[in-house]
N, C-alpha and C positions, 0 to 999 in steps of 0.2 A: 622883866629883866631891865636893868639900867642900860641906857643907850650906850654909854661909854664901854661897858662890859661887853655888849653885843658887838660893837665895832672891833674891839680887841679879839673877841672870839672869831669873828669873820676874817681876821688877818689884815684889817685895814691899817692898824698901828698898835702899839702898846697901849695899855689902859691910860697911862698918863698922857701920851701923845694924842690919844683919841679925845680926851677932855679938851686939849688945846684946839683940836680940829673943830669940835663943837663950839667952843667959845669964839672961834673965828667966823662963825656963821656959814660953815661949809657943809652942814648936814641938814637934811630935810626929812621930816617924818610925815607921811601922807600929804606931801606937798607943802608943808609948813616949815619954814626955817626955824631951827632950834639953836639957841645960844646959851640957855641956862643948863646947869649941871643937875643930875639926879632925875632927869626925865626917864620914865619907864615905858618900855614898848613891849608889844606882843610878837615875838618872832614867828614868822609864818603868816601873820595877819597884817601887821603894819608894813607900809612901803617905806623903805629906808634908802636915802640917796646921799652920796658923798660926792661933792663936785659934779652934780648932775648925773652921776652914774649910780644905777640901782645896785644895791648890795645884796647878793644872793648867797645861799649856803655854798661853801666851797669845800673841797676835799682837804683835809688837814695833812700837812707835810712836816716831817721832822728830819732834820739833816745834821749829821755830825761832820764837821769840817776841820781839817788840820790847817789852821790859819798860818801862813808864812809871815815873816817880818815884812814890813813895808806895805801893809794893807790896813785900811781904816775899818773898824767894826761898826759900819753904818750902811744904810741903803744908798746914801748920797753924800758926797763931800763937796762943799762949796768951793774948796780950794782946788778941785779937780784931781785929787789924788785917787789912786785905785782903792776900791772898797772890796769887802769880802764877797759882795754880790757878783763882782766881775769874775769870780772863780767858779760860779755856778752856771756855766754856759748852757747846760742841758736841763736846767730847772725852769719850767714854764710858769709855775705859780709864784706869786709874789710872797716872799718870805722876808723876815727881818731877824737880826741877831738877838739871841736870848742872852743878855748881858754883853760884856765887851772885853776885848783885849787891847792893850795899847798898840800903837802903830809899830813900835819896835819889839813887841812881844809876840811870840809864836805859840802855837799849841791848839788845844781842843776848844772848839767853839760850836755851840748848838745854834741852829737857825730853824725857825718855824713860822707858820701863819696861825698858830693856835695861841691866842692871848691868855687864856686861862692856864694853859700848860706853862707858858713863859713866866707867869706870875709865880707859879709853884717853884720854878727853877731859880728865880732871882730873889724873891722876898727873903730877908734874913731870918724870919721866924720859922721857915721851913728847914733851915740848917743843912742845905745841900753841901756836902763836902767837896772841896776842890783841892787838887794836889799840883804843886809846882816844883820845877827844878830851876835853881838859880845859881849861876856862876857869880860869886861875889868877890870883891877885892879883899885881899889879905887872908890870913889864917884865922879862921873862926875858932874861938875857945869854947870849951864845954860850958863855962859860966855864962857866956853870951847866948848860947843855944837855950840855956835854962830860962833866960829872960824872955825869950820868944815863947817858950813853952807855957810859962805861967801867965803871960799877957804883958804887953808893953804899952806905955803911955805915948800916944800920938796926939797931934794937935786937935783931933776930933774925939778924944777919949781913949780909954783903955781898950786894947784888943782882947778878944776872947782867947782862951788857951789854944795853943797850936801844937801840932805834932811835928817835930823837927828832927832831922838826922843828917849827918855828913855822909855824902856819897863818895867824895874823893877830893884830892888836893893836887894842884899843879901850878908851878911857877908863881907862887905867892897869890894863888887864887884858890877858892874853896867852892866845891859843888855841894849845895845844900838842898835837901828836899823839905818842903814846907806844906803842911796840910792844914787848911782853914775852912771854916764854913761861912765866914762873913764875906761881904762883897764891897768893901769900901774902895773908893777910887785910888788906884795905884797902891793898894795896901801892902802887898809883898815888898815892893820897892821901898816904901816908907818904913816898914818894919826892919828891913836889913840896914837901911841908912841910919836908923835910930840906934843900932848897936855898933855903928862905926864901920860897916862893911857894905858899901854901895854896890848895887846890882850891876853887873857887866852885861849879862844876857839872861833872859827869862823865858821859860816855856811852861805852859800849863799842860800837864800830862794826863790829868784825869778829872772827871766830874762824877762823883759817886763811883759806881762800878764801871763807867764808860772810860775807855782808854784810847790811845792813838794806834793801837795794834793794827798792823797791816796797811796803815796809811802813810803816805809821804806828804811832805809839805805841799799844800795846794790841792790835795785830793780830798774827796768827801764820799760819804755813803749815807743811805737812808737808815734811820733807826727802824727796827722791826717792832711789831705789835707787843711782843713780850718785854722788850726794853722800855717802851713807852709806859706800859702798865706798871713795870717795876719802879720806874722813876716817880710816877705819881704816888705809888704806895709808900715809898720812902719819904717823900715830902709830906704826905698827909698824916704820916705816923709820927711826925716830929713832936717831942714832948711838950713844947710850949705853944703849940698851935691853938688858936682861939676859935 
């Protein structure tokens, strides 16, 4: 198994961050510092250390959090702002966010220490559907919704087709539900801005079949075995998986 994959699997960090940790010379295999990528190890036989701490098999944890506004989707914030980890007071194991929500965005966020699972949830090729509710400025027209549905040109290329519908209108605002499977940075906000309706507030209400049911902002629950298995099955059955 590749060293970076093993570190992600053990919950040290995401696959990409694990590669950075290796490059920084913070990892030892059987007492030897490793800095190159692609090194393979034998789990259970090789002795792996990160920052002089031995990495052992840990119990996997999967958490569904209702992230409130005003929290950073990170383990640590150099500016000292509150992070989603601050909401997990009773969680003893080290977990990290699977994907992210902006500081001013609320809604469903998964956290885990299972790097392989995180990759299944985040990588675009697995097409995990995500649903959002956005209050946007102005009265959205049917033709504008159609632009989002068929795909719209952003500065980083065309978006994939989306499922969009209007949930309500109030005082020159429109509540729009948008379902996408991509995960570009600030994608929903950029999509709405591109049709002339800037987002006023945004909430992610679902990832695949998971929803915020029975949770209030700041609350969380553990995913059960059936939910984890079903999420894996959905990701692994994606038609464009290689």
